[in-house]
C-alpha positions as CSV (number, residue, x, y, z in Angstrom):
1,X,-18.6,-8.8,65.5
2,X,-20.7,-11.5,67.1
3,X,-23.8,-10.4,69.3
4,X,-22.1,-11.6,72.1
5,X,-18.9,-9.0,71.2
6,X,-21.7,-6.4,70.7
7,X,-23.3,-6.2,74.4
8,X,-19.6,-7.1,75.9
9,X,-18.6,-3.4,74.4
10,X,-21.7,-2.4,75.6
11,X,-21.6,-3.6,79.2
12,X,-17.5,-2.9,79.4
13,X,-18.7,0.5,77.8
14,X,-21.2,1.3,80.7
15,X,-18.7,0.4,83.4
16,X,-16.0,2.2,82.5
17,X,-18.1,5.8,82.1
18,X,-19.1,5.2,85.9
19,X,-16.2,4.3,87.4
20,X,-14.1,5.7,85.4
21,X,-16.1,8.8,86.1
22,X,-16.1,8.9,90.0
23,X,-12.6,7.8,89.8
24,X,-11.7,11.0,87.8
25,X,-13.9,12.7,90.5
26,X,-12.7,11.7,93.2
27,X,-8.7,11.2,92.2
28,X,-8.2,14.1,90.2
29,X,-11.0,16.5,89.9
30,X,-12.2,17.1,93.3
31,X,-7.9,18.1,94.7
32,X,-8.2,20.3,91.7
33,X,-11.2,21.6,92.9
34,X,-10.3,22.1,96.8
35,X,-6.8,24.0,95.3
36,X,-8.4,26.4,92.6
37,X,-11.4,27.6,94.1
38,X,-12.8,28.6,97.1
39,X,-15.9,27.3,99.0
40,X,-18.7,28.9,96.8
41,X,-17.3,28.3,93.6
42,X,-16.3,24.9,94.4
43,X,-20.3,23.9,95.4
44,X,-21.8,25.7,92.3
45,X,-18.8,23.2,90.5
46,X,-20.4,20.1,91.7
47,X,-23.8,20.6,91.5
48,X,-23.1,21.5,87.7
49,X,-20.7,18.4,87.5
50,X,-23.3,16.2,89.4
51,X,-25.9,17.1,87.2
52,X,-24.0,16.3,84.2
53,X,-21.7,13.6,85.3
54,X,-25.0,12.0,86.6
55,X,-27.1,11.4,82.8
56,X,-24.3,9.7,82.0
57,X,-24.4,7.3,85.1
58,X,-28.3,6.9,84.5
59,X,-27.2,5.5,81.6
60,X,-25.0,3.3,82.6
61,X,-27.6,1.9,85.2
62,X,-30.0,1.4,82.7
63,X,-27.4,-0.5,80.1
64,X,-26.0,-2.6,82.6
65,X,-28.4,-4.7,83.6
66,X,-29.9,-5.0,80.1
67,X,-26.2,-5.8,78.6
68,X,-25.1,-8.2,82.0
69,X,-28.6,-10.6,81.2
70,X,-28.0,-10.6,77.5
71,X,-24.5,-12.1,78.1
72,X,-25.8,-14.7,80.6
73,X,-28.0,-15.8,78.0
74,X,-25.8,-15.8,75.2
75,X,-22.5,-17.4,77.0
76,X,-24.7,-19.3,80.1
77,X,-27.6,-20.3,78.4
78,X,-29.8,-18.6,81.8
79,X,-29.2,-17.8,85.6
80,X,-28.8,-21.0,86.6
81,X,-25.9,-22.0,84.8
82,X,-23.7,-18.5,85.6
83,X,-21.2,-18.8,87.4
84,X,-20.8,-17.5,91.2
85,X,-18.7,-14.5,90.3
86,X,-21.9,-12.8,87.5
87,X,-23.7,-13.3,90.6
88,X,-21.2,-11.4,92.9
89,X,-21.5,-9.2,90.3
90,X,-24.6,-8.2,90.1
91,X,-25.3,-8.2,93.6
92,X,-22.4,-5.2,93.5
93,X,-24.4,-3.5,90.5
94,X,-27.2,-3.5,93.1
95,X,-25.3,-1.8,96.0
96,X,-23.8,0.8,93.7
97,X,-27.2,1.7,92.1
98,X,-28.8,2.1,95.8
99,X,-26.2,4.1,96.7
100,X,-26.3,6.4,93.2
101,X,-30.1,6.2,93.9
102,X,-29.6,7.6,97.2
103,X,-27.4,10.6,96.1
104,X,-29.4,11.6,93.6
105,X,-32.7,11.4,95.0
106,X,-31.3,13.1,98.5
107,X,-28.7,14.4,98.7
108,X,-28.6,16.2,95.2
109,X,-31.6,18.4,95.9
110,X,-30.4,18.8,99.3
111,X,-26.6,20.7,97.6
112,X,-29.1,22.4,94.4
113,X,-31.5,23.9,97.8
114,X,-28.4,25.2,99.8
115,X,-26.5,26.7,96.8
116,X,-29.5,28.5,95.4
117,X,-30.1,30.1,99.1
118,X,-26.4,30.4,99.1
119,X,-26.3,28.4,102.7
120,X,-22.6,27.6,102.3
121,X,-22.1,25.4,105.9
122,X,-25.5,23.1,104.8
123,X,-24.2,22.7,101.1
124,X,-20.5,22.0,102.4
125,X,-21.8,19.5,104.9
126,X,-24.6,17.9,102.2
127,X,-21.3,17.7,99.9
128,X,-19.3,16.2,102.1
129,X,-21.8,13.5,102.7
130,X,-22.1,13.1,98.2
131,X,-18.2,12.7,98.5
132,X,-18.0,9.6,101.4
133,X,-21.2,7.8,99.5
134,X,-19.3,8.5,96.2
135,X,-15.9,7.0,97.8
136,X,-17.6,4.1,98.7
137,X,-19.0,3.3,95.6
138,X,-16.1,4.1,93.8
139,X,-14.1,1.1,95.8
140,X,-17.5,-0.9,95.5
141,X,-17.0,-0.4,91.4
142,X,-13.1,-0.9,91.6
143,X,-13.7,-4.4,93.4
144,X,-16.8,-5.0,90.4
145,X,-14.2,-4.6,87.6
146,X,-11.0,-6.0,89.7
147,X,-13.9,-9.0,90.0
148,X,-14.8,-8.8,86.1
149,X,-11.2,-8.7,85.4
150,X,-9.9,-11.7,87.2
151,X,-12.7,-14.1,86.2
152,X,-11.8,-16.9,84.0
153,X,-11.9,-16.0,80.6
154,X,-14.9,-17.0,78.2
């Protein structure tokens, strides 16, 4: 495998972990949890799910720009030669990362605190905010993947 092939594979796997994880959580886990669990159990489940999933998102947050910059230098000989779609993808990555950090740093601690205090109404309200931001991030991530898939082939 070429150096570009290795970097590209790592990049795609990191994106797959992040966007695929959000898709699974939004489209499969959330509806199943709504049907199978009462409010308090559902809130406890989401605290655990976020803690585990966010570890992997951090791997993606670190790996995506490293592998992305590596691909830019291997394929285009620098940022100035990179096509516009690469710049758009970089911008969308920044948006996704900002939304993720907002959830991780501000909302997840609030959810943990509410669940630990068994303050179910506050926990439900915080989870609703998280769900909304994850939904937005999922849409941004799917747009980003669509741009990557539709780009001119290397």
